C-alpha positions as CSV (number, residue, x, y, z in Angstrom):
1,M,-16.3,29.6,-4.8
2,P,-15.3,28.3,-8.3
3,D,-17.8,26.0,-10.0
4,I,-16.7,22.4,-9.9
5,Q,-17.5,20.0,-12.6
6,Y,-16.9,16.2,-12.6
7,T,-16.2,14.1,-15.6
8,P,-15.2,10.4,-16.1
9,L,-11.5,9.8,-16.6
10,T,-12.5,8.0,-19.8
11,H,-13.5,11.4,-21.2
12,I,-10.1,13.0,-20.3
13,D,-7.0,13.0,-22.5
14,E,-3.7,11.9,-21.0
15,S,-2.1,15.2,-21.8
16,A,-4.8,17.0,-19.7
17,M,-4.1,14.8,-16.7
18,L,-0.3,15.0,-17.0
19,P,0.3,18.3,-15.2
20,L,-1.9,17.3,-12.2
21,M,-0.3,13.9,-11.9
22,K,3.2,15.4,-12.1
23,E,2.3,17.7,-9.3
24,E,1.0,14.8,-7.2
25,A,4.2,12.9,-7.9
26,R,6.3,15.8,-6.5
27,I,4.2,15.8,-3.3
28,W,4.7,12.0,-2.9
29,L,8.4,12.4,-3.2
30,T,8.6,15.5,-0.9
31,D,6.3,14.2,1.8
32,L,7.0,10.5,1.8
33,G,10.2,10.0,-0.2
34,W,8.3,7.9,-2.7
35,D,8.7,8.1,-6.4
36,Y,5.0,7.7,-7.3
37,S,5.7,8.4,-11.0
38,V,6.4,4.7,-11.4
39,T,2.8,3.8,-10.5
40,Q,1.5,6.9,-12.4
41,Q,3.0,5.6,-15.7
42,V,0.7,2.6,-15.4
43,L,-2.3,4.8,-14.6
44,L,-1.5,7.1,-17.5
45,S,-1.4,4.1,-19.9
46,F,-4.9,3.1,-18.7
47,I,-6.1,6.7,-19.2
48,R,-4.6,6.7,-22.7
49,E,-6.5,3.6,-23.5
50,K,-9.7,5.0,-21.9
51,M,-9.7,2.1,-19.4
52,L,-9.2,3.7,-16.0
53,P,-12.5,4.0,-13.9
54,G,-12.7,7.2,-12.0
55,Y,-13.4,11.0,-12.2
56,A,-11.6,14.2,-12.8
57,A,-12.7,17.5,-11.1
58,L,-12.5,20.6,-13.3
59,T,-12.8,24.1,-11.9
60,D,-14.7,26.5,-14.3
61,G,-14.6,23.8,-17.0
62,K,-10.8,24.1,-17.5
63,Q,-7.8,22.1,-16.5
64,P,-8.3,19.1,-14.1
65,A,-7.6,20.1,-10.5
66,G,-8.3,16.8,-8.8
67,Y,-9.0,13.2,-9.6
68,V,-10.0,9.8,-8.1
69,Y,-9.6,6.3,-9.6
70,F,-10.9,3.0,-8.6
71,L,-10.5,-0.6,-9.7
72,T,-12.7,-3.7,-9.5
73,N,-11.9,-7.4,-9.5
74,R,-14.9,-9.7,-9.3
75,A,-16.8,-8.7,-6.1
76,K,-14.2,-6.3,-4.7
77,G,-13.6,-2.6,-5.4
78,S,-10.5,-0.6,-4.5
79,I,-10.3,3.2,-4.4
80,G,-6.7,3.8,-5.4
81,S,-6.0,7.5,-5.1
82,I,-7.7,10.8,-4.3
83,Y,-5.8,14.0,-5.1
84,A,-6.9,17.6,-5.2
85,T,-4.4,20.4,-6.0
86,P,-3.6,23.1,-3.4
87,T,-3.6,25.7,-6.1
88,T,-7.3,26.2,-5.4
89,P,-8.5,27.7,-2.1
90,P,-8.5,25.1,0.7
91,D,-12.3,25.0,1.0
92,T,-12.7,24.4,-2.7
93,A,-10.0,21.7,-2.7
94,Q,-11.7,19.9,0.2
95,K,-15.1,20.2,-1.5
96,M,-13.6,18.9,-4.7
97,A,-12.0,15.9,-2.9
98,D,-15.3,15.2,-1.1
99,G,-17.2,15.1,-4.4
100,L,-14.6,12.8,-5.9
101,V,-14.8,10.4,-3.0
102,E,-18.6,10.4,-3.1
103,L,-18.6,9.6,-6.8
104,A,-16.2,6.7,-6.4
105,I,-18.1,5.3,-3.5
106,A,-21.5,5.7,-5.3
107,C,-20.2,3.9,-8.4
108,L,-18.9,0.9,-6.4
109,Q,-21.8,0.7,-3.9
110,D,-24.4,1.0,-6.6
111,S,-23.0,-2.1,-8.4
112,S,-24.8,-5.2,-7.0
113,E,-21.7,-7.2,-7.9
114,I,-19.5,-5.3,-5.5
115,R,-19.6,-6.8,-2.0
116,R,-16.5,-5.2,-0.5
117,I,-14.6,-1.9,-0.9
118,E,-11.1,-1.3,0.3
119,S,-9.1,2.0,0.3
120,Q,-5.9,3.2,1.8
121,I,-5.5,7.0,1.2
122,F,-2.5,9.2,2.0
123,P,-4.2,12.6,2.4
124,F,-2.1,15.6,1.3
125,H,-2.5,19.4,1.9
126,G,-4.4,18.8,5.2
127,Q,-7.5,17.3,3.5
128,D,-9.6,14.9,5.5
129,Y,-11.6,12.1,4.0
130,A,-12.5,10.2,7.2
131,W,-15.9,11.8,7.7
132,I,-17.2,11.1,4.2
133,F,-16.1,7.4,4.3
134,N,-17.9,7.2,7.7
135,K,-21.0,8.7,6.1
136,Y,-21.2,5.8,3.7
137,G,-20.7,3.1,6.2
138,F,-17.0,2.4,6.0
139,R,-14.9,1.3,9.0
140,R,-11.7,3.3,9.6
141,Y,-8.4,1.7,10.6
142,P,-5.6,4.2,11.4
143,R,-2.2,3.2,10.0
144,L,1.3,4.6,10.4
145,Y,4.0,5.2,7.8
146,L,7.3,4.7,9.5
147,V,10.8,5.6,8.3
148,M,14.3,4.8,9.5
149,N,17.8,6.0,8.5
150,I,20.1,3.2,7.5
151,G,23.3,3.7,9.6
152,N,26.6,1.9,9.8
153,D,25.8,-0.1,13.0
154,V,23.4,-2.8,11.7
155,A,23.4,-5.7,14.3
156,G,24.1,-9.3,13.6
157,T,21.4,-11.9,12.8
158,G,20.6,-13.1,16.3
159,I,18.9,-16.2,14.8
160,D,18.6,-19.5,16.7
161,A,20.5,-22.4,15.2
162,P,19.8,-24.4,13.1
163,L,17.5,-21.9,11.3
164,K,19.0,-20.6,8.0
165,I,18.5,-17.4,6.0
166,I,18.6,-17.8,2.2
167,P,18.2,-15.4,-0.7
168,W,14.6,-14.7,-2.0
169,D,13.3,-17.6,-4.1
170,S,10.1,-16.9,-6.1
171,A,9.6,-20.6,-6.5
172,L,8.6,-20.6,-2.8
173,I,5.8,-18.0,-3.1
174,G,3.2,-20.7,-2.7
175,N,4.8,-21.7,0.6
176,A,5.1,-18.1,1.6
177,A,1.4,-17.6,1.0
178,V,0.5,-20.4,3.4
179,I,2.7,-18.8,6.1
180,A,1.1,-15.4,5.5
181,A,-2.4,-16.8,5.8
182,D,-1.6,-18.5,9.1
183,A,0.3,-15.4,10.4
184,Y,-2.6,-13.0,9.7
185,L,-5.4,-15.3,10.9
186,N,-5.8,-13.5,14.3
187,H,-4.1,-10.3,13.2
188,P,-5.5,-6.8,13.1
189,D,-4.7,-6.6,9.3
190,H,-7.0,-9.6,8.7
191,M,-10.0,-7.2,8.9
192,I,-8.3,-4.7,6.6
193,F,-6.9,-6.8,3.8
194,E,-8.9,-9.6,2.1
195,D,-5.5,-10.6,0.6
196,Y,-4.8,-12.4,3.9
197,H,-8.0,-14.3,4.2
198,T,-6.9,-17.5,2.3
199,P,-3.6,-18.9,1.1
200,S,-4.9,-18.4,-2.5
201,N,-5.6,-14.7,-1.9
202,C,-2.1,-14.4,-0.3
203,E,-0.5,-16.0,-3.3
204,N,-2.3,-13.7,-5.7
205,Y,-1.1,-10.7,-3.6
206,L,2.5,-11.9,-3.4
207,N,2.6,-12.5,-7.1
208,G,1.3,-9.0,-7.8
209,L,3.7,-7.5,-5.3
210,V,6.8,-8.9,-6.9
211,S,5.6,-8.1,-10.5
212,N,3.8,-4.7,-10.2
213,P,5.0,-1.3,-8.9
214,G,2.3,-0.5,-6.4
215,C,4.6,-1.0,-3.4
216,G,7.7,0.0,-5.2
217,V,10.0,-2.1,-7.5
218,V,10.9,-5.3,-5.6
219,L,14.6,-5.7,-4.8
220,P,15.3,-9.5,-5.0
221,D,18.9,-9.0,-3.7
222,A,17.5,-7.3,-0.5
223,S,14.7,-9.8,0.0
224,F,15.3,-13.0,2.1
225,M,13.7,-16.2,3.4
226,C,14.2,-18.3,6.5
227,L,14.3,-22.1,6.5
228,D,13.8,-24.2,9.6
229,E,15.9,-27.3,10.6
230,H,13.9,-29.4,8.1
231,G,14.5,-27.0,5.3
232,T,10.9,-25.7,5.4
233,L,10.1,-22.1,4.9
234,C,9.2,-20.4,8.2
235,G,9.6,-16.6,7.4
236,Y,10.4,-14.1,4.8
237,I,11.0,-10.4,4.1
238,I,10.3,-8.6,0.8
239,C,12.1,-5.3,0.1
240,S,11.4,-2.8,-2.7
241,R,12.8,0.4,-4.1
242,I,10.5,3.4,-3.8
243,S,13.0,6.1,-5.0
244,D,16.7,6.8,-5.3
245,G,18.3,5.7,-2.0
246,R,15.0,4.8,-0.4
247,A,13.6,1.4,0.1
248,M,10.5,0.0,1.9
249,I,9.3,-3.4,3.4
250,P,6.0,-4.4,1.9
251,Q,6.0,-7.7,3.8
252,I,7.8,-9.3,6.7
253,V,6.2,-12.4,8.0
254,T,7.2,-15.2,10.5
255,H,5.1,-18.3,10.9
256,P,3.2,-18.1,14.3
257,A,4.8,-21.4,15.5
258,R,8.2,-19.9,14.9
259,Q,7.8,-16.5,16.5
260,G,10.0,-15.5,19.4
261,R,13.1,-17.1,17.9
262,G,14.6,-13.9,16.4
263,I,13.5,-14.7,12.8
264,S,12.0,-11.3,12.0
265,T,14.9,-9.4,13.6
266,A,17.4,-11.5,11.7
267,L,15.5,-11.0,8.4
268,M,15.3,-7.3,9.0
269,N,19.0,-7.0,9.9
270,R,20.1,-9.0,6.8
271,C,17.9,-6.7,4.7
272,L,19.4,-3.6,6.3
273,R,23.0,-4.8,5.7
274,Q,22.2,-5.5,2.1
275,L,20.6,-2.1,1.6
276,Q,23.6,-0.5,3.2
277,A,25.8,-2.3,0.7
278,M,23.6,-1.1,-2.1
279,N,23.9,2.6,-0.9
280,F,20.3,3.0,0.3
281,H,20.0,5.5,3.1
282,S,16.4,5.1,4.3
283,L,13.9,2.3,4.8
284,S,10.1,2.7,5.4
285,I,7.3,0.4,6.4
286,V,3.5,0.6,7.1
287,V,1.9,-0.8,10.2
288,T,-1.7,-0.8,11.5
289,K,-1.8,1.4,14.6
290,D,-3.8,-1.1,16.6
291,N,-1.0,-3.7,16.1
292,S,0.8,-2.4,19.2
293,R,3.2,-5.4,19.3
294,A,4.5,-4.7,15.8
295,C,4.6,-0.9,16.4
296,E,6.8,-1.3,19.5
297,W,9.1,-3.7,17.6
298,Y,9.5,-1.3,14.7
299,L,10.3,1.6,17.1
300,R,12.9,-0.6,18.8
301,M,14.4,-1.4,15.4
302,G,14.9,2.4,14.8
303,F,11.8,3.3,12.7
304,Q,10.1,6.7,13.4
305,P,6.6,7.8,12.6
306,R,6.4,9.9,9.4
307,R,2.7,10.1,8.6
308,E,-0.6,8.7,10.0
309,F,-3.3,7.8,7.5
310,N,-6.4,5.6,7.3
311,A,-7.5,2.3,5.7
312,F,-11.3,2.3,5.0
313,I,-13.3,-0.9,4.6
314,W,-16.9,-1.5,3.6
315,N,-18.6,-4.9,3.4
316,R,-22.1,-5.1,1.9
317,Y,-23.1,-8.1,4.0
318,N,-20.4,-7.9,6.7
319,S,-18.8,-11.0,5.4
320,D,-15.6,-12.0,3.6
321,C,-16.1,-12.2,-0.1
322,C,-13.7,-12.0,-3.0
323,A,-10.3,-12.5,-4.5
324,S,-7.6,-9.9,-4.2
325,F,-6.4,-7.2,-6.5
326,P,-2.9,-6.3,-5.5
327,L,-1.8,-3.9,-8.3
328,F,-1.8,-0.7,-6.4
329,S,-1.9,-1.8,-2.8
330,F,0.2,-0.3,0.0
331,A,2.7,-2.1,2.1
332,R,1.5,-4.1,5.0
């Protein structure tokens, strides 16, 4: 088995990382239909400035064959990506990935300031990280990546009068954050995402979502809001572009008091009709597997499972702790 050496990303030149990251981007596009190169441009700029925390794995002291990066914001750490090339033997690639995960976890857990660690990892090439996260005390939450083809038979709105759907309005993000906090209060995702714990966290997440490429580039023309009979925001959908012809829904939320009135269906159908007009041919979304009600609804809407992956959560004191860091988060 080749000798594996690990070195901080701050010691690696951007040019050395570029071939590995281009390979990873091709896998994202092939497996998930996602142009990950948009996010990688941000990562590469951090590597260029020697600012990205993480490690590269080198076999026989040569070209990087794997890497992990992580981010911190106040008391929270986020492990953003783990990738090991399939050009090495499978056992070596798995060992390499295991070592990278252990280094990232150790760096974050060894910091007394870090009280919570979150990670959502799409595993490629059959590699499995669940056992090693479990070894270090993380809880595992299975999630599903769903995809649907956008056809020509998108249904009508089906919304109850006098509710009204309007174009996305960023001036209402604060109102949307309050709705999200209420909607996720007793929701399976409340345990996974600290972004949903308070209206302030939700607002930070939404502002990051619309301004950063972690969940694709937001499409304002395909994002909508719903107002009630008093003109008060009661639901919204955010849509983003992840590659040519492919879109995803990072967020679709209806206030709990307004659920059951067709708002989510109307928002989804309005989004689908707009995507159809914009020549998009597929739409994806991520849902927590334990959220059976949402899973069933997405399947009825025409989504099909494409990939199962895991969210991993670690709390030092088993308590809620810190503000959100939404730059490279996955869709909810």
